[in-house]
C-alpha positions as CSV (number, residue, x, y, z in Angstrom):
1,M,0.0,0.0,0.0
2,N,1.2,3.5,-0.8
3,V,1.4,5.2,2.6
4,A,1.9,8.7,1.2
5,L,-0.6,11.1,2.8
6,R,-3.3,12.3,0.6
7,G,-4.9,15.7,0.3
8,A,-8.1,16.5,2.1
9,D,-10.1,16.4,-1.1
10,A,-8.4,13.5,-2.8
11,D,-10.0,10.1,-3.3
12,Y,-8.6,7.1,-1.4
13,T,-7.0,4.3,-3.4
14,H,-8.6,0.9,-3.6
15,G,-6.1,-0.4,-1.1
16,Q,-6.8,2.4,1.4
17,K,-10.5,1.8,1.2
18,A,-9.9,-1.9,1.8
19,L,-7.9,-1.1,4.8
20,F,-10.6,1.1,6.3
21,R,-13.2,-1.7,5.7
22,K,-10.8,-4.1,7.4
23,V,-10.5,-1.8,10.5
24,T,-14.3,-1.3,10.5
25,L,-15.1,-5.0,10.4
26,R,-12.7,-5.6,13.3
27,L,-13.7,-2.6,15.6
28,L,-17.3,-1.7,14.9
29,P,-19.2,-4.9,15.7
30,I,-18.0,-5.2,19.3
31,L,-18.1,-1.4,19.9
32,G,-21.5,-0.9,18.3
33,L,-22.9,-3.8,20.2
34,S,-21.5,-2.4,23.4
35,Y,-23.1,1.0,22.8
36,F,-26.4,-0.8,22.1
37,I,-26.2,-2.5,25.5
38,A,-25.1,0.8,27.1
39,Y,-28.1,2.6,25.9
40,V,-30.5,-0.2,26.7
41,D,-29.2,-0.2,30.2
42,R,-29.4,3.6,30.4
43,V,-33.1,3.9,29.3
44,N,-34.6,0.6,30.5
45,V,-35.6,2.5,33.6
46,G,-38.4,4.0,31.5
47,F,-39.9,0.6,30.9
48,A,-39.2,-0.5,34.5
49,K,-41.3,2.5,35.6
50,L,-44.4,1.0,34.0
51,T,-44.7,-1.4,37.0
52,M,-41.8,-0.5,39.3
53,A,-43.2,2.8,40.5
54,A,-46.6,1.4,41.5
55,H,-44.9,-1.7,43.0
56,L,-42.6,0.3,45.2
57,G,-44.9,3.3,45.8
58,F,-42.6,5.8,44.0
59,S,-44.1,9.2,43.0
60,E,-43.7,10.6,39.5
61,V,-41.2,13.2,40.9
62,A,-39.2,10.6,42.8
63,F,-39.0,8.4,39.8
64,G,-38.0,11.3,37.5
65,F,-35.3,12.3,40.0
66,G,-34.0,8.8,40.3
67,A,-33.9,8.4,36.5
68,G,-32.1,11.7,36.2
69,I,-29.5,11.4,39.0
70,F,-27.7,8.9,36.8
71,F,-26.5,11.9,34.9
72,V,-25.0,13.6,38.0
73,G,-22.6,10.7,38.3
74,Y,-22.1,10.6,34.6
75,V,-21.3,14.3,34.2
76,L,-19.0,14.5,37.3
77,F,-16.8,11.6,36.1
78,E,-16.9,12.0,32.3
79,T,-13.7,14.1,31.8
80,P,-11.6,12.2,34.4
81,S,-12.7,8.9,32.8
82,N,-11.6,10.0,29.4
83,L,-8.2,11.1,30.7
84,L,-7.8,7.8,32.4
85,L,-8.7,6.0,29.2
86,E,-5.7,7.8,27.5
87,K,-3.5,6.8,30.4
88,F,-4.5,3.1,30.8
89,G,-5.4,2.4,27.2
90,A,-8.8,1.9,25.5
91,R,-8.9,-1.9,26.0
92,V,-8.6,-1.9,29.7
93,W,-10.6,1.2,30.4
94,I,-13.5,0.5,28.2
95,A,-13.7,-3.1,29.6
96,R,-13.6,-1.7,33.1
97,I,-16.5,0.7,32.3
98,M,-18.7,-2.0,30.9
99,I,-18.1,-4.6,33.6
100,T,-18.8,-2.1,36.5
101,W,-21.9,-0.5,34.8
102,G,-23.3,-4.0,34.0
103,L,-23.0,-5.2,37.6
104,L,-24.5,-2.0,39.1
105,S,-27.3,-1.9,36.5
106,A,-28.2,-5.5,37.4
107,A,-28.1,-4.6,41.1
108,C,-31.0,-2.2,40.6
109,M,-33.2,-5.3,40.7
110,F,-32.8,-5.3,44.5
111,V,-34.1,-1.7,45.0
112,N,-36.8,-1.4,47.7
113,T,-36.6,2.3,48.7
114,E,-36.3,5.6,46.9
115,W,-32.9,6.3,48.4
116,Q,-31.6,2.9,47.2
117,F,-32.9,3.8,43.8
118,Y,-31.1,7.1,43.8
119,L,-27.8,5.7,45.0
120,L,-27.7,2.8,42.5
121,R,-28.7,5.1,39.5
122,F,-26.0,7.6,40.6
123,L,-23.4,4.8,40.7
124,V,-24.4,3.4,37.3
125,G,-23.8,6.9,36.0
126,V,-20.3,7.0,37.6
127,A,-19.5,3.6,36.2
128,E,-20.6,4.4,32.6
129,A,-19.0,7.8,32.5
130,G,-16.6,8.2,29.7
131,F,-17.8,5.3,27.6
132,L,-19.3,7.3,24.7
133,P,-16.6,10.1,24.4
134,G,-13.9,7.5,25.1
135,V,-15.0,5.3,22.2
136,L,-15.4,8.4,19.9
137,Y,-11.9,9.6,20.8
138,F,-10.6,6.0,20.3
139,L,-12.1,5.8,16.8
140,S,-10.7,9.3,15.9
141,R,-7.2,7.6,16.2
142,W,-8.1,5.1,13.5
143,Y,-9.9,7.2,10.9
144,P,-9.3,10.6,9.1
145,S,-11.8,13.3,9.7
146,A,-13.4,12.9,6.2
147,R,-14.5,9.4,7.1
148,R,-15.6,9.9,10.7
149,G,-19.2,10.9,10.0
150,G,-20.0,7.5,8.4
151,I,-18.0,5.6,11.0
152,Y,-19.6,7.4,13.9
153,S,-23.0,6.6,12.2
154,L,-22.2,2.9,12.3
155,F,-21.1,3.0,15.9
156,L,-24.0,5.2,17.1
157,L,-26.5,2.8,15.4
158,G,-26.6,1.3,18.9
159,L,-28.8,4.2,20.0
160,P,-31.7,3.7,17.5
161,L,-31.2,-0.1,17.6
162,A,-31.7,0.0,21.4
163,G,-35.1,1.5,20.7
164,L,-35.9,-0.7,17.8
165,F,-35.0,-4.0,19.5
166,G,-34.5,-3.0,23.1
167,A,-37.9,-1.4,23.5
168,P,-39.9,-4.4,22.4
169,L,-37.6,-6.7,24.4
170,S,-38.0,-4.6,27.5
171,G,-41.8,-4.5,27.1
172,W,-41.8,-8.3,26.7
173,I,-39.7,-8.9,29.8
174,V,-41.8,-6.6,32.0
175,H,-45.0,-8.3,30.8
176,N,-44.0,-12.0,30.5
177,L,-41.5,-12.5,33.2
178,D,-43.5,-10.9,36.0
179,A,-43.7,-13.2,39.0
180,V,-41.3,-15.8,37.4
181,L,-39.2,-17.3,40.2
182,G,-40.7,-14.8,42.6
183,L,-39.3,-11.8,40.8
184,A,-41.2,-8.9,39.4
185,G,-41.0,-8.1,35.7
186,W,-39.0,-4.9,36.3
187,Q,-36.5,-6.9,38.4
188,W,-35.9,-9.4,35.5
189,L,-35.5,-6.3,33.2
190,F,-32.5,-5.0,35.2
191,L,-30.9,-8.4,35.5
192,A,-31.4,-9.5,31.9
193,E,-30.1,-6.2,30.4
194,G,-27.2,-5.7,32.9
195,A,-25.6,-9.1,32.5
196,P,-24.6,-8.7,28.7
197,A,-22.5,-5.6,29.6
198,V,-20.3,-7.7,31.8
199,I,-19.9,-10.4,29.2
200,L,-19.1,-7.8,26.5
201,G,-16.7,-6.1,28.8
202,L,-14.7,-9.3,29.1
203,A,-14.7,-9.7,25.3
204,V,-13.4,-6.1,24.9
205,L,-10.6,-6.9,27.4
206,L,-9.6,-9.9,25.3
207,T,-9.9,-8.5,21.8
208,L,-9.7,-4.7,21.5
209,P,-6.3,-3.1,20.5
210,N,-5.4,0.2,22.1
211,A,-4.1,1.8,18.8
212,P,-3.2,0.7,15.3
213,R,0.3,-0.2,16.4
214,D,-1.1,-2.9,18.7
215,A,-3.4,-4.5,16.1
216,K,-2.0,-7.9,15.3
217,W,-4.4,-8.2,12.3
218,L,-2.7,-5.2,10.6
219,T,0.5,-5.4,8.5
220,D,3.4,-3.1,9.5
221,Q,2.7,-1.0,6.4
222,E,-1.0,-0.6,7.3
223,K,-0.1,0.4,10.9
224,V,2.2,3.1,9.5
225,Y,-0.4,4.5,7.1
226,L,-3.1,4.8,9.7
227,E,-0.8,6.5,12.2
228,Q,0.6,8.8,9.6
229,I,-2.8,10.0,8.2
230,V,-4.2,10.7,11.7
231,E,-1.0,12.4,12.9
232,S,-1.0,14.6,9.8
233,E,-4.5,15.9,10.7
234,G,-3.2,16.4,14.3
235,T,-0.6,18.8,13.0
236,Q,-3.4,20.9,11.4
237,A,-5.5,21.0,14.6
238,Q,-5.1,24.1,16.8
239,G,-5.3,22.4,20.2
240,H,-3.2,19.5,21.5
241,S,-2.9,19.7,25.3
242,F,-5.5,18.9,27.9
243,W,-5.7,22.6,28.9
244,E,-6.2,23.7,25.3
245,G,-9.2,21.4,25.1
246,V,-10.6,22.7,28.4
247,T,-10.2,26.4,27.5
248,D,-11.3,26.3,23.8
249,I,-14.7,28.1,23.7
250,R,-15.7,26.0,20.7
251,V,-15.7,22.9,23.0
252,W,-18.2,24.5,25.3
253,L,-20.3,25.6,22.4
254,L,-20.3,22.0,21.1
255,G,-21.4,21.0,24.6
256,L,-24.4,23.4,24.3
257,I,-25.4,21.9,20.9
258,D,-25.2,18.4,22.4
259,F,-27.2,19.6,25.4
260,G,-30.1,20.6,23.0
261,I,-29.8,17.2,21.2
262,L,-30.0,15.2,24.5
263,L,-32.9,17.2,25.9
264,T,-35.0,15.6,23.1
265,T,-33.2,12.3,23.0
266,Y,-33.5,11.5,26.7
267,S,-37.0,12.9,27.1
268,L,-38.2,10.5,24.3
269,S,-36.1,7.6,25.4
270,F,-37.2,7.7,29.1
271,W,-40.7,9.0,28.7
272,L,-42.1,7.8,25.4
273,P,-43.5,4.7,27.2
274,T,-45.3,7.0,29.6
275,F,-46.6,9.2,26.8
276,L,-48.0,6.1,25.0
277,K,-49.6,4.9,28.2
278,T,-51.2,8.3,28.8
279,A,-52.5,8.2,25.1
280,G,-54.3,5.0,25.9
281,V,-51.9,2.1,25.3
282,S,-51.9,-0.1,28.4
283,D,-50.1,-3.3,27.3
284,P,-46.3,-3.1,27.9
285,Q,-45.7,-5.3,24.9
286,R,-47.6,-2.9,22.6
287,I,-45.9,0.1,24.2
288,G,-42.5,-1.6,23.4
289,L,-43.5,-2.2,19.8
290,F,-44.8,1.4,19.3
291,A,-41.8,2.9,20.9
292,A,-39.6,1.1,18.3
293,I,-41.1,3.1,15.4
294,P,-39.2,6.4,16.1
295,S,-36.0,4.4,16.5
296,A,-36.4,2.8,13.1
297,A,-36.6,6.2,11.5
298,T,-33.6,7.4,13.5
299,L,-31.5,4.5,12.2
300,V,-32.3,5.3,8.6
301,V,-31.6,9.1,9.0
302,M,-28.4,8.4,11.0
303,L,-26.9,6.4,8.2
304,G,-28.1,8.7,5.5
305,L,-26.8,11.9,7.2
306,G,-23.5,10.4,8.2
307,Y,-22.8,9.1,4.6
308,S,-24.0,12.4,3.0
309,S,-22.0,14.6,5.3
310,D,-18.8,12.7,4.6
311,R,-19.4,12.5,0.8
312,M,-20.2,16.3,0.6
313,R,-17.5,17.3,3.2
314,E,-20.2,19.4,4.8
315,R,-21.3,19.5,8.5
316,R,-23.2,22.6,9.3
317,W,-26.3,22.3,7.0
318,H,-26.4,18.6,7.8
319,L,-27.1,19.7,11.4
320,M,-29.2,22.8,11.0
321,I,-31.8,21.4,8.6
322,P,-32.6,18.3,10.7
323,F,-32.5,20.4,13.9
324,A,-35.1,22.8,12.4
325,L,-37.5,19.9,11.5
326,G,-37.0,18.3,14.9
327,T,-37.7,21.5,16.7
328,L,-41.0,21.9,14.9
329,A,-42.0,18.3,15.9
330,I,-41.1,18.9,19.5
331,A,-43.3,22.0,19.6
332,L,-46.2,20.0,18.3
333,F,-46.1,17.4,21.1
334,P,-48.7,19.0,23.4
335,L,-51.2,18.9,20.5
336,A,-50.5,15.2,19.8
337,Q,-50.6,13.6,23.3
338,H,-54.2,12.2,23.1
339,S,-53.7,10.5,19.7
340,V,-51.4,7.5,19.5
341,A,-51.0,8.0,15.7
342,M,-50.1,11.7,16.1
343,L,-47.9,11.1,19.1
344,L,-45.9,8.5,17.1
345,L,-45.7,10.9,14.1
346,V,-44.2,13.8,16.0
347,A,-41.9,11.5,18.1
348,T,-40.7,9.8,14.9
349,V,-39.8,13.2,13.2
350,A,-38.3,14.6,16.4
351,S,-36.1,11.5,17.0
352,G,-35.2,10.9,13.4
353,A,-34.2,14.5,12.8
354,I,-32.4,15.4,16.0
355,T,-31.0,12.1,17.2
356,G,-30.3,11.1,13.6
357,A,-27.8,14.0,13.3
358,V,-25.7,12.9,16.3
359,P,-22.9,11.2,14.2
360,V,-22.5,14.4,12.2
361,F,-22.2,16.4,15.4
362,F,-19.6,14.1,16.9
363,S,-17.4,14.5,13.9
364,L,-16.7,18.1,14.9
365,P,-14.4,18.1,17.9
366,A,-11.5,16.3,16.2
367,T,-11.5,18.8,13.3
368,F,-9.8,21.4,15.6
369,L,-8.4,19.3,18.5
370,S,-6.0,16.4,18.7
371,G,-4.3,14.3,21.4
372,S,-5.1,15.1,25.0
373,A,-7.1,18.2,23.8
374,A,-9.4,15.9,21.7
375,A,-9.9,13.5,24.7
376,A,-10.8,16.5,26.9
377,G,-12.9,18.1,24.2
378,F,-15.0,15.0,23.6
379,A,-15.5,14.5,27.4
380,I,-16.3,18.1,28.2
381,A,-18.8,18.4,25.3
382,C,-20.5,15.2,26.6
383,S,-20.4,16.4,30.2
384,V,-22.1,19.6,29.5
385,A,-24.6,17.9,27.3
386,N,-25.5,15.1,29.8
387,I,-26.8,17.7,32.3
388,A,-29.8,17.5,29.9
389,G,-30.4,14.0,31.2
390,L,-31.0,15.2,34.8
391,L,-32.9,18.3,33.6
392,S,-35.2,16.7,31.1
393,N,-36.2,13.8,33.4
394,A,-36.8,16.2,36.4
395,L,-38.8,18.6,34.3
396,V,-41.0,16.0,32.6
397,G,-41.6,14.3,36.0
398,L,-42.5,17.6,37.6
399,S,-44.8,18.6,34.7
400,L,-46.6,15.3,34.9
401,S,-47.0,15.5,38.7
402,L,-48.2,19.2,38.7
403,T,-50.3,19.3,35.5
404,G,-50.9,15.7,34.4
405,D,-49.4,16.7,31.1
406,A,-45.7,15.6,30.6
407,S,-45.6,17.1,27.1
408,L,-45.6,20.7,28.3
409,A,-42.0,20.2,29.6
410,L,-40.9,19.7,26.0
411,L,-41.8,23.2,24.9
412,P,-38.6,24.8,26.5
413,F,-36.6,22.0,24.8
414,A,-37.8,23.2,21.4
415,G,-36.7,26.7,22.4
416,F,-33.2,25.5,23.3
417,M,-32.9,23.7,19.9
418,L,-33.2,27.1,18.3
419,V,-30.2,28.2,20.3
420,A,-28.4,25.0,19.1
421,I,-29.1,25.9,15.5
422,A,-27.7,29.4,16.0
423,I,-24.5,28.0,17.5
424,V,-24.0,25.6,14.6
425,W,-24.5,28.6,12.2
426,S,-21.7,30.5,14.1
427,L,-19.1,27.7,13.6
428,P,-16.6,28.5,10.9
429,A,-17.4,26.3,7.9
430,K,-13.7,26.1,6.8
431,T,-12.8,24.4,10.1
432,V,-15.7,22.1,10.7
433,N,-16.2,21.0,7.1
434,R,-12.5,19.9,6.9
């Protein structure tokens, strides 16, 4: 293979494309499956709520707080976790994250009181902190920026797949395993969806290379090429050190964009089962099937936007147009809450347009940061954004408790998406489209 570095606008040779396919087939299956399990574990509390809240006597506010406190632990430990990943290596640290979050998620089956629920959800957040930004940073060391939109799309498919397959599975477990071996359906849910994280964590420990130079399935020439092309982009980046990543205003602006994205993503992931139940769907299995519909749309949009963004070398409009469509859908939620068909329509548009653009968004930090700065940048952007998890769950639970209408809490979320669109517009096209 010719390892000479190619220009930003040049096509890759057949051999180079074959190399990227080889890397993708080795890395993406296990990482994508891990993210699928991570997101299932993160949002299965929304399905557990269908019976767990009544079983344990939790109020709407208490359950919303317990679901949201996960993000307190997640936010506090996001950046330290990403820096430890760089120190200990991706293989060991990603495996540690998965094994500990799987064990703690399964332990939620033993919850009896609100305070036990709060503590375990907080600890699950601490354990999982750093997984998503850590994997994104890890992948940025294997692919040039022009290919990351599509690669991130493949990795982040775990998010819509968690809704497409995880939602029906969660509904089935809650409905069909209730009282089996003396355990409630929600207890089986935590056990059945926590154990795979431990198994996958062990698989990561055994198979994942830390960097191209550690991959036994690459030739020496292939290792050199991958390291050269990523390092060449690092020389064009403006920030390299941890402190440069922390102090770069663009990192914090990216965090605000992701904050807007996650306000919608988490409110739908956690509360769509409740919205559907309020609209008149009582069977947990049917709720699970209906909740999979927005995820199917998100999957298609995610792949399409990631591919189109890479092919056109354009990021800003691939974010602003979907964001505008999603914002309109969010604003229509209060008008759709009493019709299952309308509810699914606005949820599908909102999820597909906003969550579907996530891979394009995550291709941005590494366009102007590298090394420790990139690790810090990914982590800080995710840390700022995941405050949305606590806020969205608390506001939706409070709105439901005070007014009986959870959808009213989504109106401020639509307003914040307008802010996100303005921030994307302000980003310099020459940098983020590189």
